[in-house]
N, C-alpha and C positions, 0 to 999 in steps of 0.2 A: 504493500500499499504506500502510495506517495505521501511524502510528508507535507504538512501545510506550508505554503509559500506566503511569506510576509514581505511586503514591499514597502521600503521607506524613501520617501523623495525629499531630498534635503538633508545635509549634515551640518546643519547649524546646532544650537544648543537643544533644541527639542528632538530632532531626528537623530542626533548621534547620542543623547540620553537614552532614547528607545532602543537603539541598537545595542549600546552598552548592557543594558539591562536585560535584553533578550539573548545575550551570550549564553550559549550552553543549552537554550531551549530546545524542544523537540520539534524545530521547525527550521525551514530554509530561509534565512533572512537576506534580503538584497537591499543594499543602501545606494540610491542613485544620487549623484550631484554633478553639477556641470562644471565644478572645479574640483581638484584632486586635494584640497586642503580644508581643514576646519579653522575657521577665522574667529578670532575673540574681538568682536566688534566694539566693546567699550572702550578699547584702547586704540582704535584707528585714528582718533584724533592726534595721538602721540606719534604716529607714522606720519601724518599729514603736516605736522609742525616740527618734524625732524628730531624728534625726541628718542623714538626707537625705530628700528629696521623692520620691514614686513616678517621676517622670518623669526623675530621674537614673540610675534603674536599669532602665529599660525603654525599648524602642524599638519603633516600629510594623513589623510583619512585612512589610508591602508596601514600606516605605522601605528594609528590610534586603535585600530581594530584587529591588529595582527594575531592576537591571542584568541579571539572570537572563531573559532573554526567553523560554526554553522553561519557566518555572516560574510558574504561577498560584496564587493564594492564595484560599481559600474560607473565609469566616466561618461556622462552624456546629458544633452539638454532634452527635457520632457516637453513634449508638444500637445499632449492630451491624455485623456483618460476614457476608455470606453467601458461604462459601468456595467453595460449588458453583457459583454464578452468578458469583462473582468480582466483587462489588460492595460498597462501604462504604454503610451506611445512615445518613442524616442524618435529622433530624425530618421533613422533608417532601420529601426527594429522594434519589437513589442516584447514587453516583459509581463507574463501573466502573474496574477496575484489571487489569493484567498482573502488576505486581510491587507488593507492598504492604509498607510499613514503618511498624510501629506503636512509637511514641515517645510514649507517653501519660503517663508518669510516676508519681507516687504520690499518696496522700492520707494524712490522719492516721489512725491506728489507736489505738483506746481499749481495747484488750484485753478486749472484751466489755462496756464500759460506754459505749456510744454516746450515753448520756443525759448525759454529761459533757460533751460538746462544747459546749453552749449556755453553760455557765459557765466552761470551760476551753478557750478556742480555740488551734488550732494556727496555724502559720506557713508556708503554702505559696503563697500568692498576695497581690496588692497588697491586695484587700479585707481580707484577714486582717490584713495589717501596719497598715492604717489603723483597723481596728476595735481592734486591740490598742493602738495609739498613743492613740485616743480613751478607752478604758478607763483606761490608766495616767494620762494628764493630767487626765481627769475625776476620778479618785480623789483627785488633789492639791486640786483645786478644792473637792470635798466636804469633804476634811479641813479646808480653810481656812474653810469656812463653818459646820461643825458646832460646837456647844458642848459635845457629850458626849465625854469622855475615851475611852470606849469605842469609840464610833463613830470618832472621830479615828484611834485605833490600828488599827482594821479597815481603814480606807481607806489607811493608811500602810504596811499590810503587803502585799508582793507576793510571790508564790509562784510559782516556775518548777518544772515537773515534768518530769526528765530531765536528765541532766549530760552528753550528748554534746555536740558542737560548737555545735549551736544553742542548747541551754539554757545552756551555759557563756557563749557570746556575749551572749545575751540577759540574763542575770543580771548580768554586768558592766556592760553598757550602761544597765541600769535603775539600777544604783547609782551610776553616774557622773552620769546624769541628775539624780538627786536631790543628790548631793553637791557637784556642779559646776555644770551648767548651770542649775538651778532654785534655787541657794541664796540668792540676793538677789530673788526674784521675787514673795514671799509676805510677809505681814506678821503674820498670825496663827500660822502654823506655821513650823517650821524644817524645810524639806525633808530635811536631812541627818538627821533623826530616823527617816526611812523605813527599814523593816525588809526586807530582800530575802532571801528563803529558797530556796536551791536544794536539791530533793528528788531523791534517786537510789536506786533500789531495790538497786543493785548496791554493790559495795565501793570504787569509785574513780570519780572524775570522768575524763571523757576516756579510758574504759576501753581503747578502741582503740589509744592511744598508749603508748610505753614508760613503765614505772613511774616514772622520773625526771621525765619531762615531765608525767605525770599529777599528781604531787606538786607540780611547779612551778606547775601551773595552779591547783591548790587554794590554794596559798600567795597566788598573785596575786589570787584571789577573796577571800580573807580580807582581803587588805590593803585590798581596796574595801569591806569591811565586809559582804560577802556571808556569810551563815549557810549552811554546807555540811551538809545531813543525808545520811549514806550508810548503806546496808544496811536501810533501813526504807521498805516500799512506801506508795504512796497507796491508802487502802482506799475514800475516799469524796470526792467534790466536789459541792458544792451552792451554793446562793446565799449561805449563811451562811459558807463557808470550805472548808477542807481538812482531812481526817482522814489524818494521818501514822501509820501503824500504829494505835494506840488514842488518840493525842492529837489533838484538834481544834484547829485553829489559825484563827480568824476572819479573814477577808480578803476584800476585795471584788475583787481582781485575781489570777485565776489563768491561767497561760500554760502550754500543753502542749507539751512538746518530747520526748516519752518514746518514741514509735514511729510508725512509718509502715507503710502497706499499698500494694500496687501498684494501679494502676488497674484498671478492669473489662475491659481487653483480654482476659485469659484468659477471662472469661466469654463476651465475644463470640465467641471462637473454639471454646468448648466443649472446650478442652484441659486436660490435667492441670496444676495449679499447686502452687506450694509453700505452706508454712503463711501466708505474708503475701501469697499472691496473685500472685506472679512466675510467668511462663511459662518453664518449662525450655526452652533453646535449644541447638542443635548447635553445633560449632566455627565455622560460617560465621554463626551468629546467626540462623539460620532455624529454624522450627517443625518439628520432627521429622515426616516424611511431606508436608510443604508447603513445597517448596524456593522458592515464589514469596512466602512470608510471612517477613518479619523482625521480630523483636521486640528492641528495644535500650532502653538506659538503666535507669531504675528499674523498668520493667515486666518486664525479662528477668532470668531466673536463669541467668546465664552464669558457667561455671566459670573460675576464675583459675589460675595455674601450680600452686598448692597444692591445687587441687581444690575449694576452698571458692567459693561464690558471690562474685562482684565486688561490692564496696559501690556503694551509691546515691549516687554523687559526680558532679558536673559533668564532670571530666576523663573519666571512664569513658565517660560518655554521648557526650561529643564524639569521642572516639577510635573508639567504635562506630559513629557516624554517618558518619565519614569512611570506615571500612573498609567499611560497607554500600555506599557510594557506589562504592568500587572493585570490589566484587562485580559490582555492577550494570553498570558500564561496561565491565567484562570480558565480561559476558553480552550486552551490546549489540554489542560488536564481535567475537564469538566468538573471544576470547582465553582462554587459561587463567585460571582463577580464582586468586585471591591465596591464600597459606597461611592456614592458620585464624587467627582473631583471637587478638592477644596483647596484653593491656592493659599499658603502659609506665607503671609508678607513679613519678613523679617527686617524690613527697612528700605529706605531709598536714599542714594546718596549721589552727590555731584561734586566735582573739584573745580576750583577756580584758581588755577595758577599753582605755582610753587609754595607749600605750605599753608594752602587754604582750601577748605572744602565746607560742604553743609551735610548733615546726615540726619535723617528722621527715622528713628526706630519705634516712633509711636509713644513708648514709655519714657523715652530719651531723646532729646534733640541737642545736637552738637553743631559748633562751626568753628573754624580756625584750624591751628595746627593739630589738634588731637584728631579732628574729624578727618584732616587730610591723611594722617597716619593710618587711621583705620580704613579709610578708603582704599590706601595702597595695598594693605596686607590682605584685605577681602578680594581686591580684584586680582591679586597675584595668586591666590589660593585658587581662583577659578581657572588659571590658565591650564591648559592640557600639558601635562608632562613636568617632570622635576627638572630638567633641562631649562625649559622656558621660564619656568619660575625663578630659577637662580640667575639667569641671564637678565632677566627684566629687573630683579633685585639689584643686582650688581651695577646695571646701566644707571638705575635711577640715583643708587648712591654716589656713583662717579658724578652723575650730573649735578646733583646736590651740592658735592664738596668743590667742584672746579667750575661750576657754572657753564660747563661745556656741553654742546649736544653732539652726539656721536653719529648722526646719520643725515647730515646736511648735504646730500649729493642731488645734483640736478641730473635726472635721466629721463629717457623717453624723449618724444618730439613736443616741442612747444605748440600750444594751441591757441593762447590767448594774444 
């Protein structure tokens, strides 16, 4: 008798968590991803601002799962799902499944202005990070070589759109890059003259945090010389710069951190989706009417205890992946299914440059250096593999002691 076939699409936190938990199960597990590595997205901004290299926050999927004999990895791009025939379609092949887990993550959302993407890249993958790093470092190089004061001001102006955790972390890191890491590297310009502008259409930075921590984050940004613009939306992005409300701000470097949308998984399934493309799932994270299909992570609209959709965070995806594996193991062994999924929120954190962060654990709220140390330890503990944890820790210690950034390389072709 053939063993059950479990297919997991996506090797992010959710998909990889499910695959890990299914190691040794009496089933053949296939993990499909368009890339051959698992990426620790929360530290992508460190790559984008030349603090870390890509290899320090990514690991090969095959190496991670090498001890799981019942798990195989397929490199490929999924183009659809045939729910009647129970197959996953790739570009040139089909993979059959008995149970399917979709953990395909999210993509950038430009609120109907997709034409902005070419000039205002977002941050979701390594290519995005190295592209943004190239834009930032090249802007300083152009500022050094130009003789025009207007052009120099444009090159030394950096605009980050969106004041959620990614935007706040990115703006703080760019400011520190200019004021600390690059301050002695140029002869014609003073990098400390760089202007970093954080734009948010809402009324607060880190709006999901308590007001006290939001205010602390804004104060920390301003101490890093970041200009915080609140309450005015961006109305245009192009090669010349950004229009904030009715004010045009010339800049050569725009970074998008304002919104995300779910992957195409909902389209593959042909089911109802919410306004950002997420697939509504039941208490056991399955698609209504299709108990053989699970959707987790950023792709799923799963209700929390307050009835609101859970946020697109790594801990949510990891817990969902582990939960789905428990459901599948129960099915494989004909045991009772576990109770409905419940997310355990252990806290939310964001860092604002060197030695500053905010942390909300519910029962405890912190900001400043202690929150930053906790942020670093918790994020390092999430990294896959001892080597990556050790390398990142040593890199951060070196950067802290020497004020040097070890990955300031301009690679690839220039696009801006």
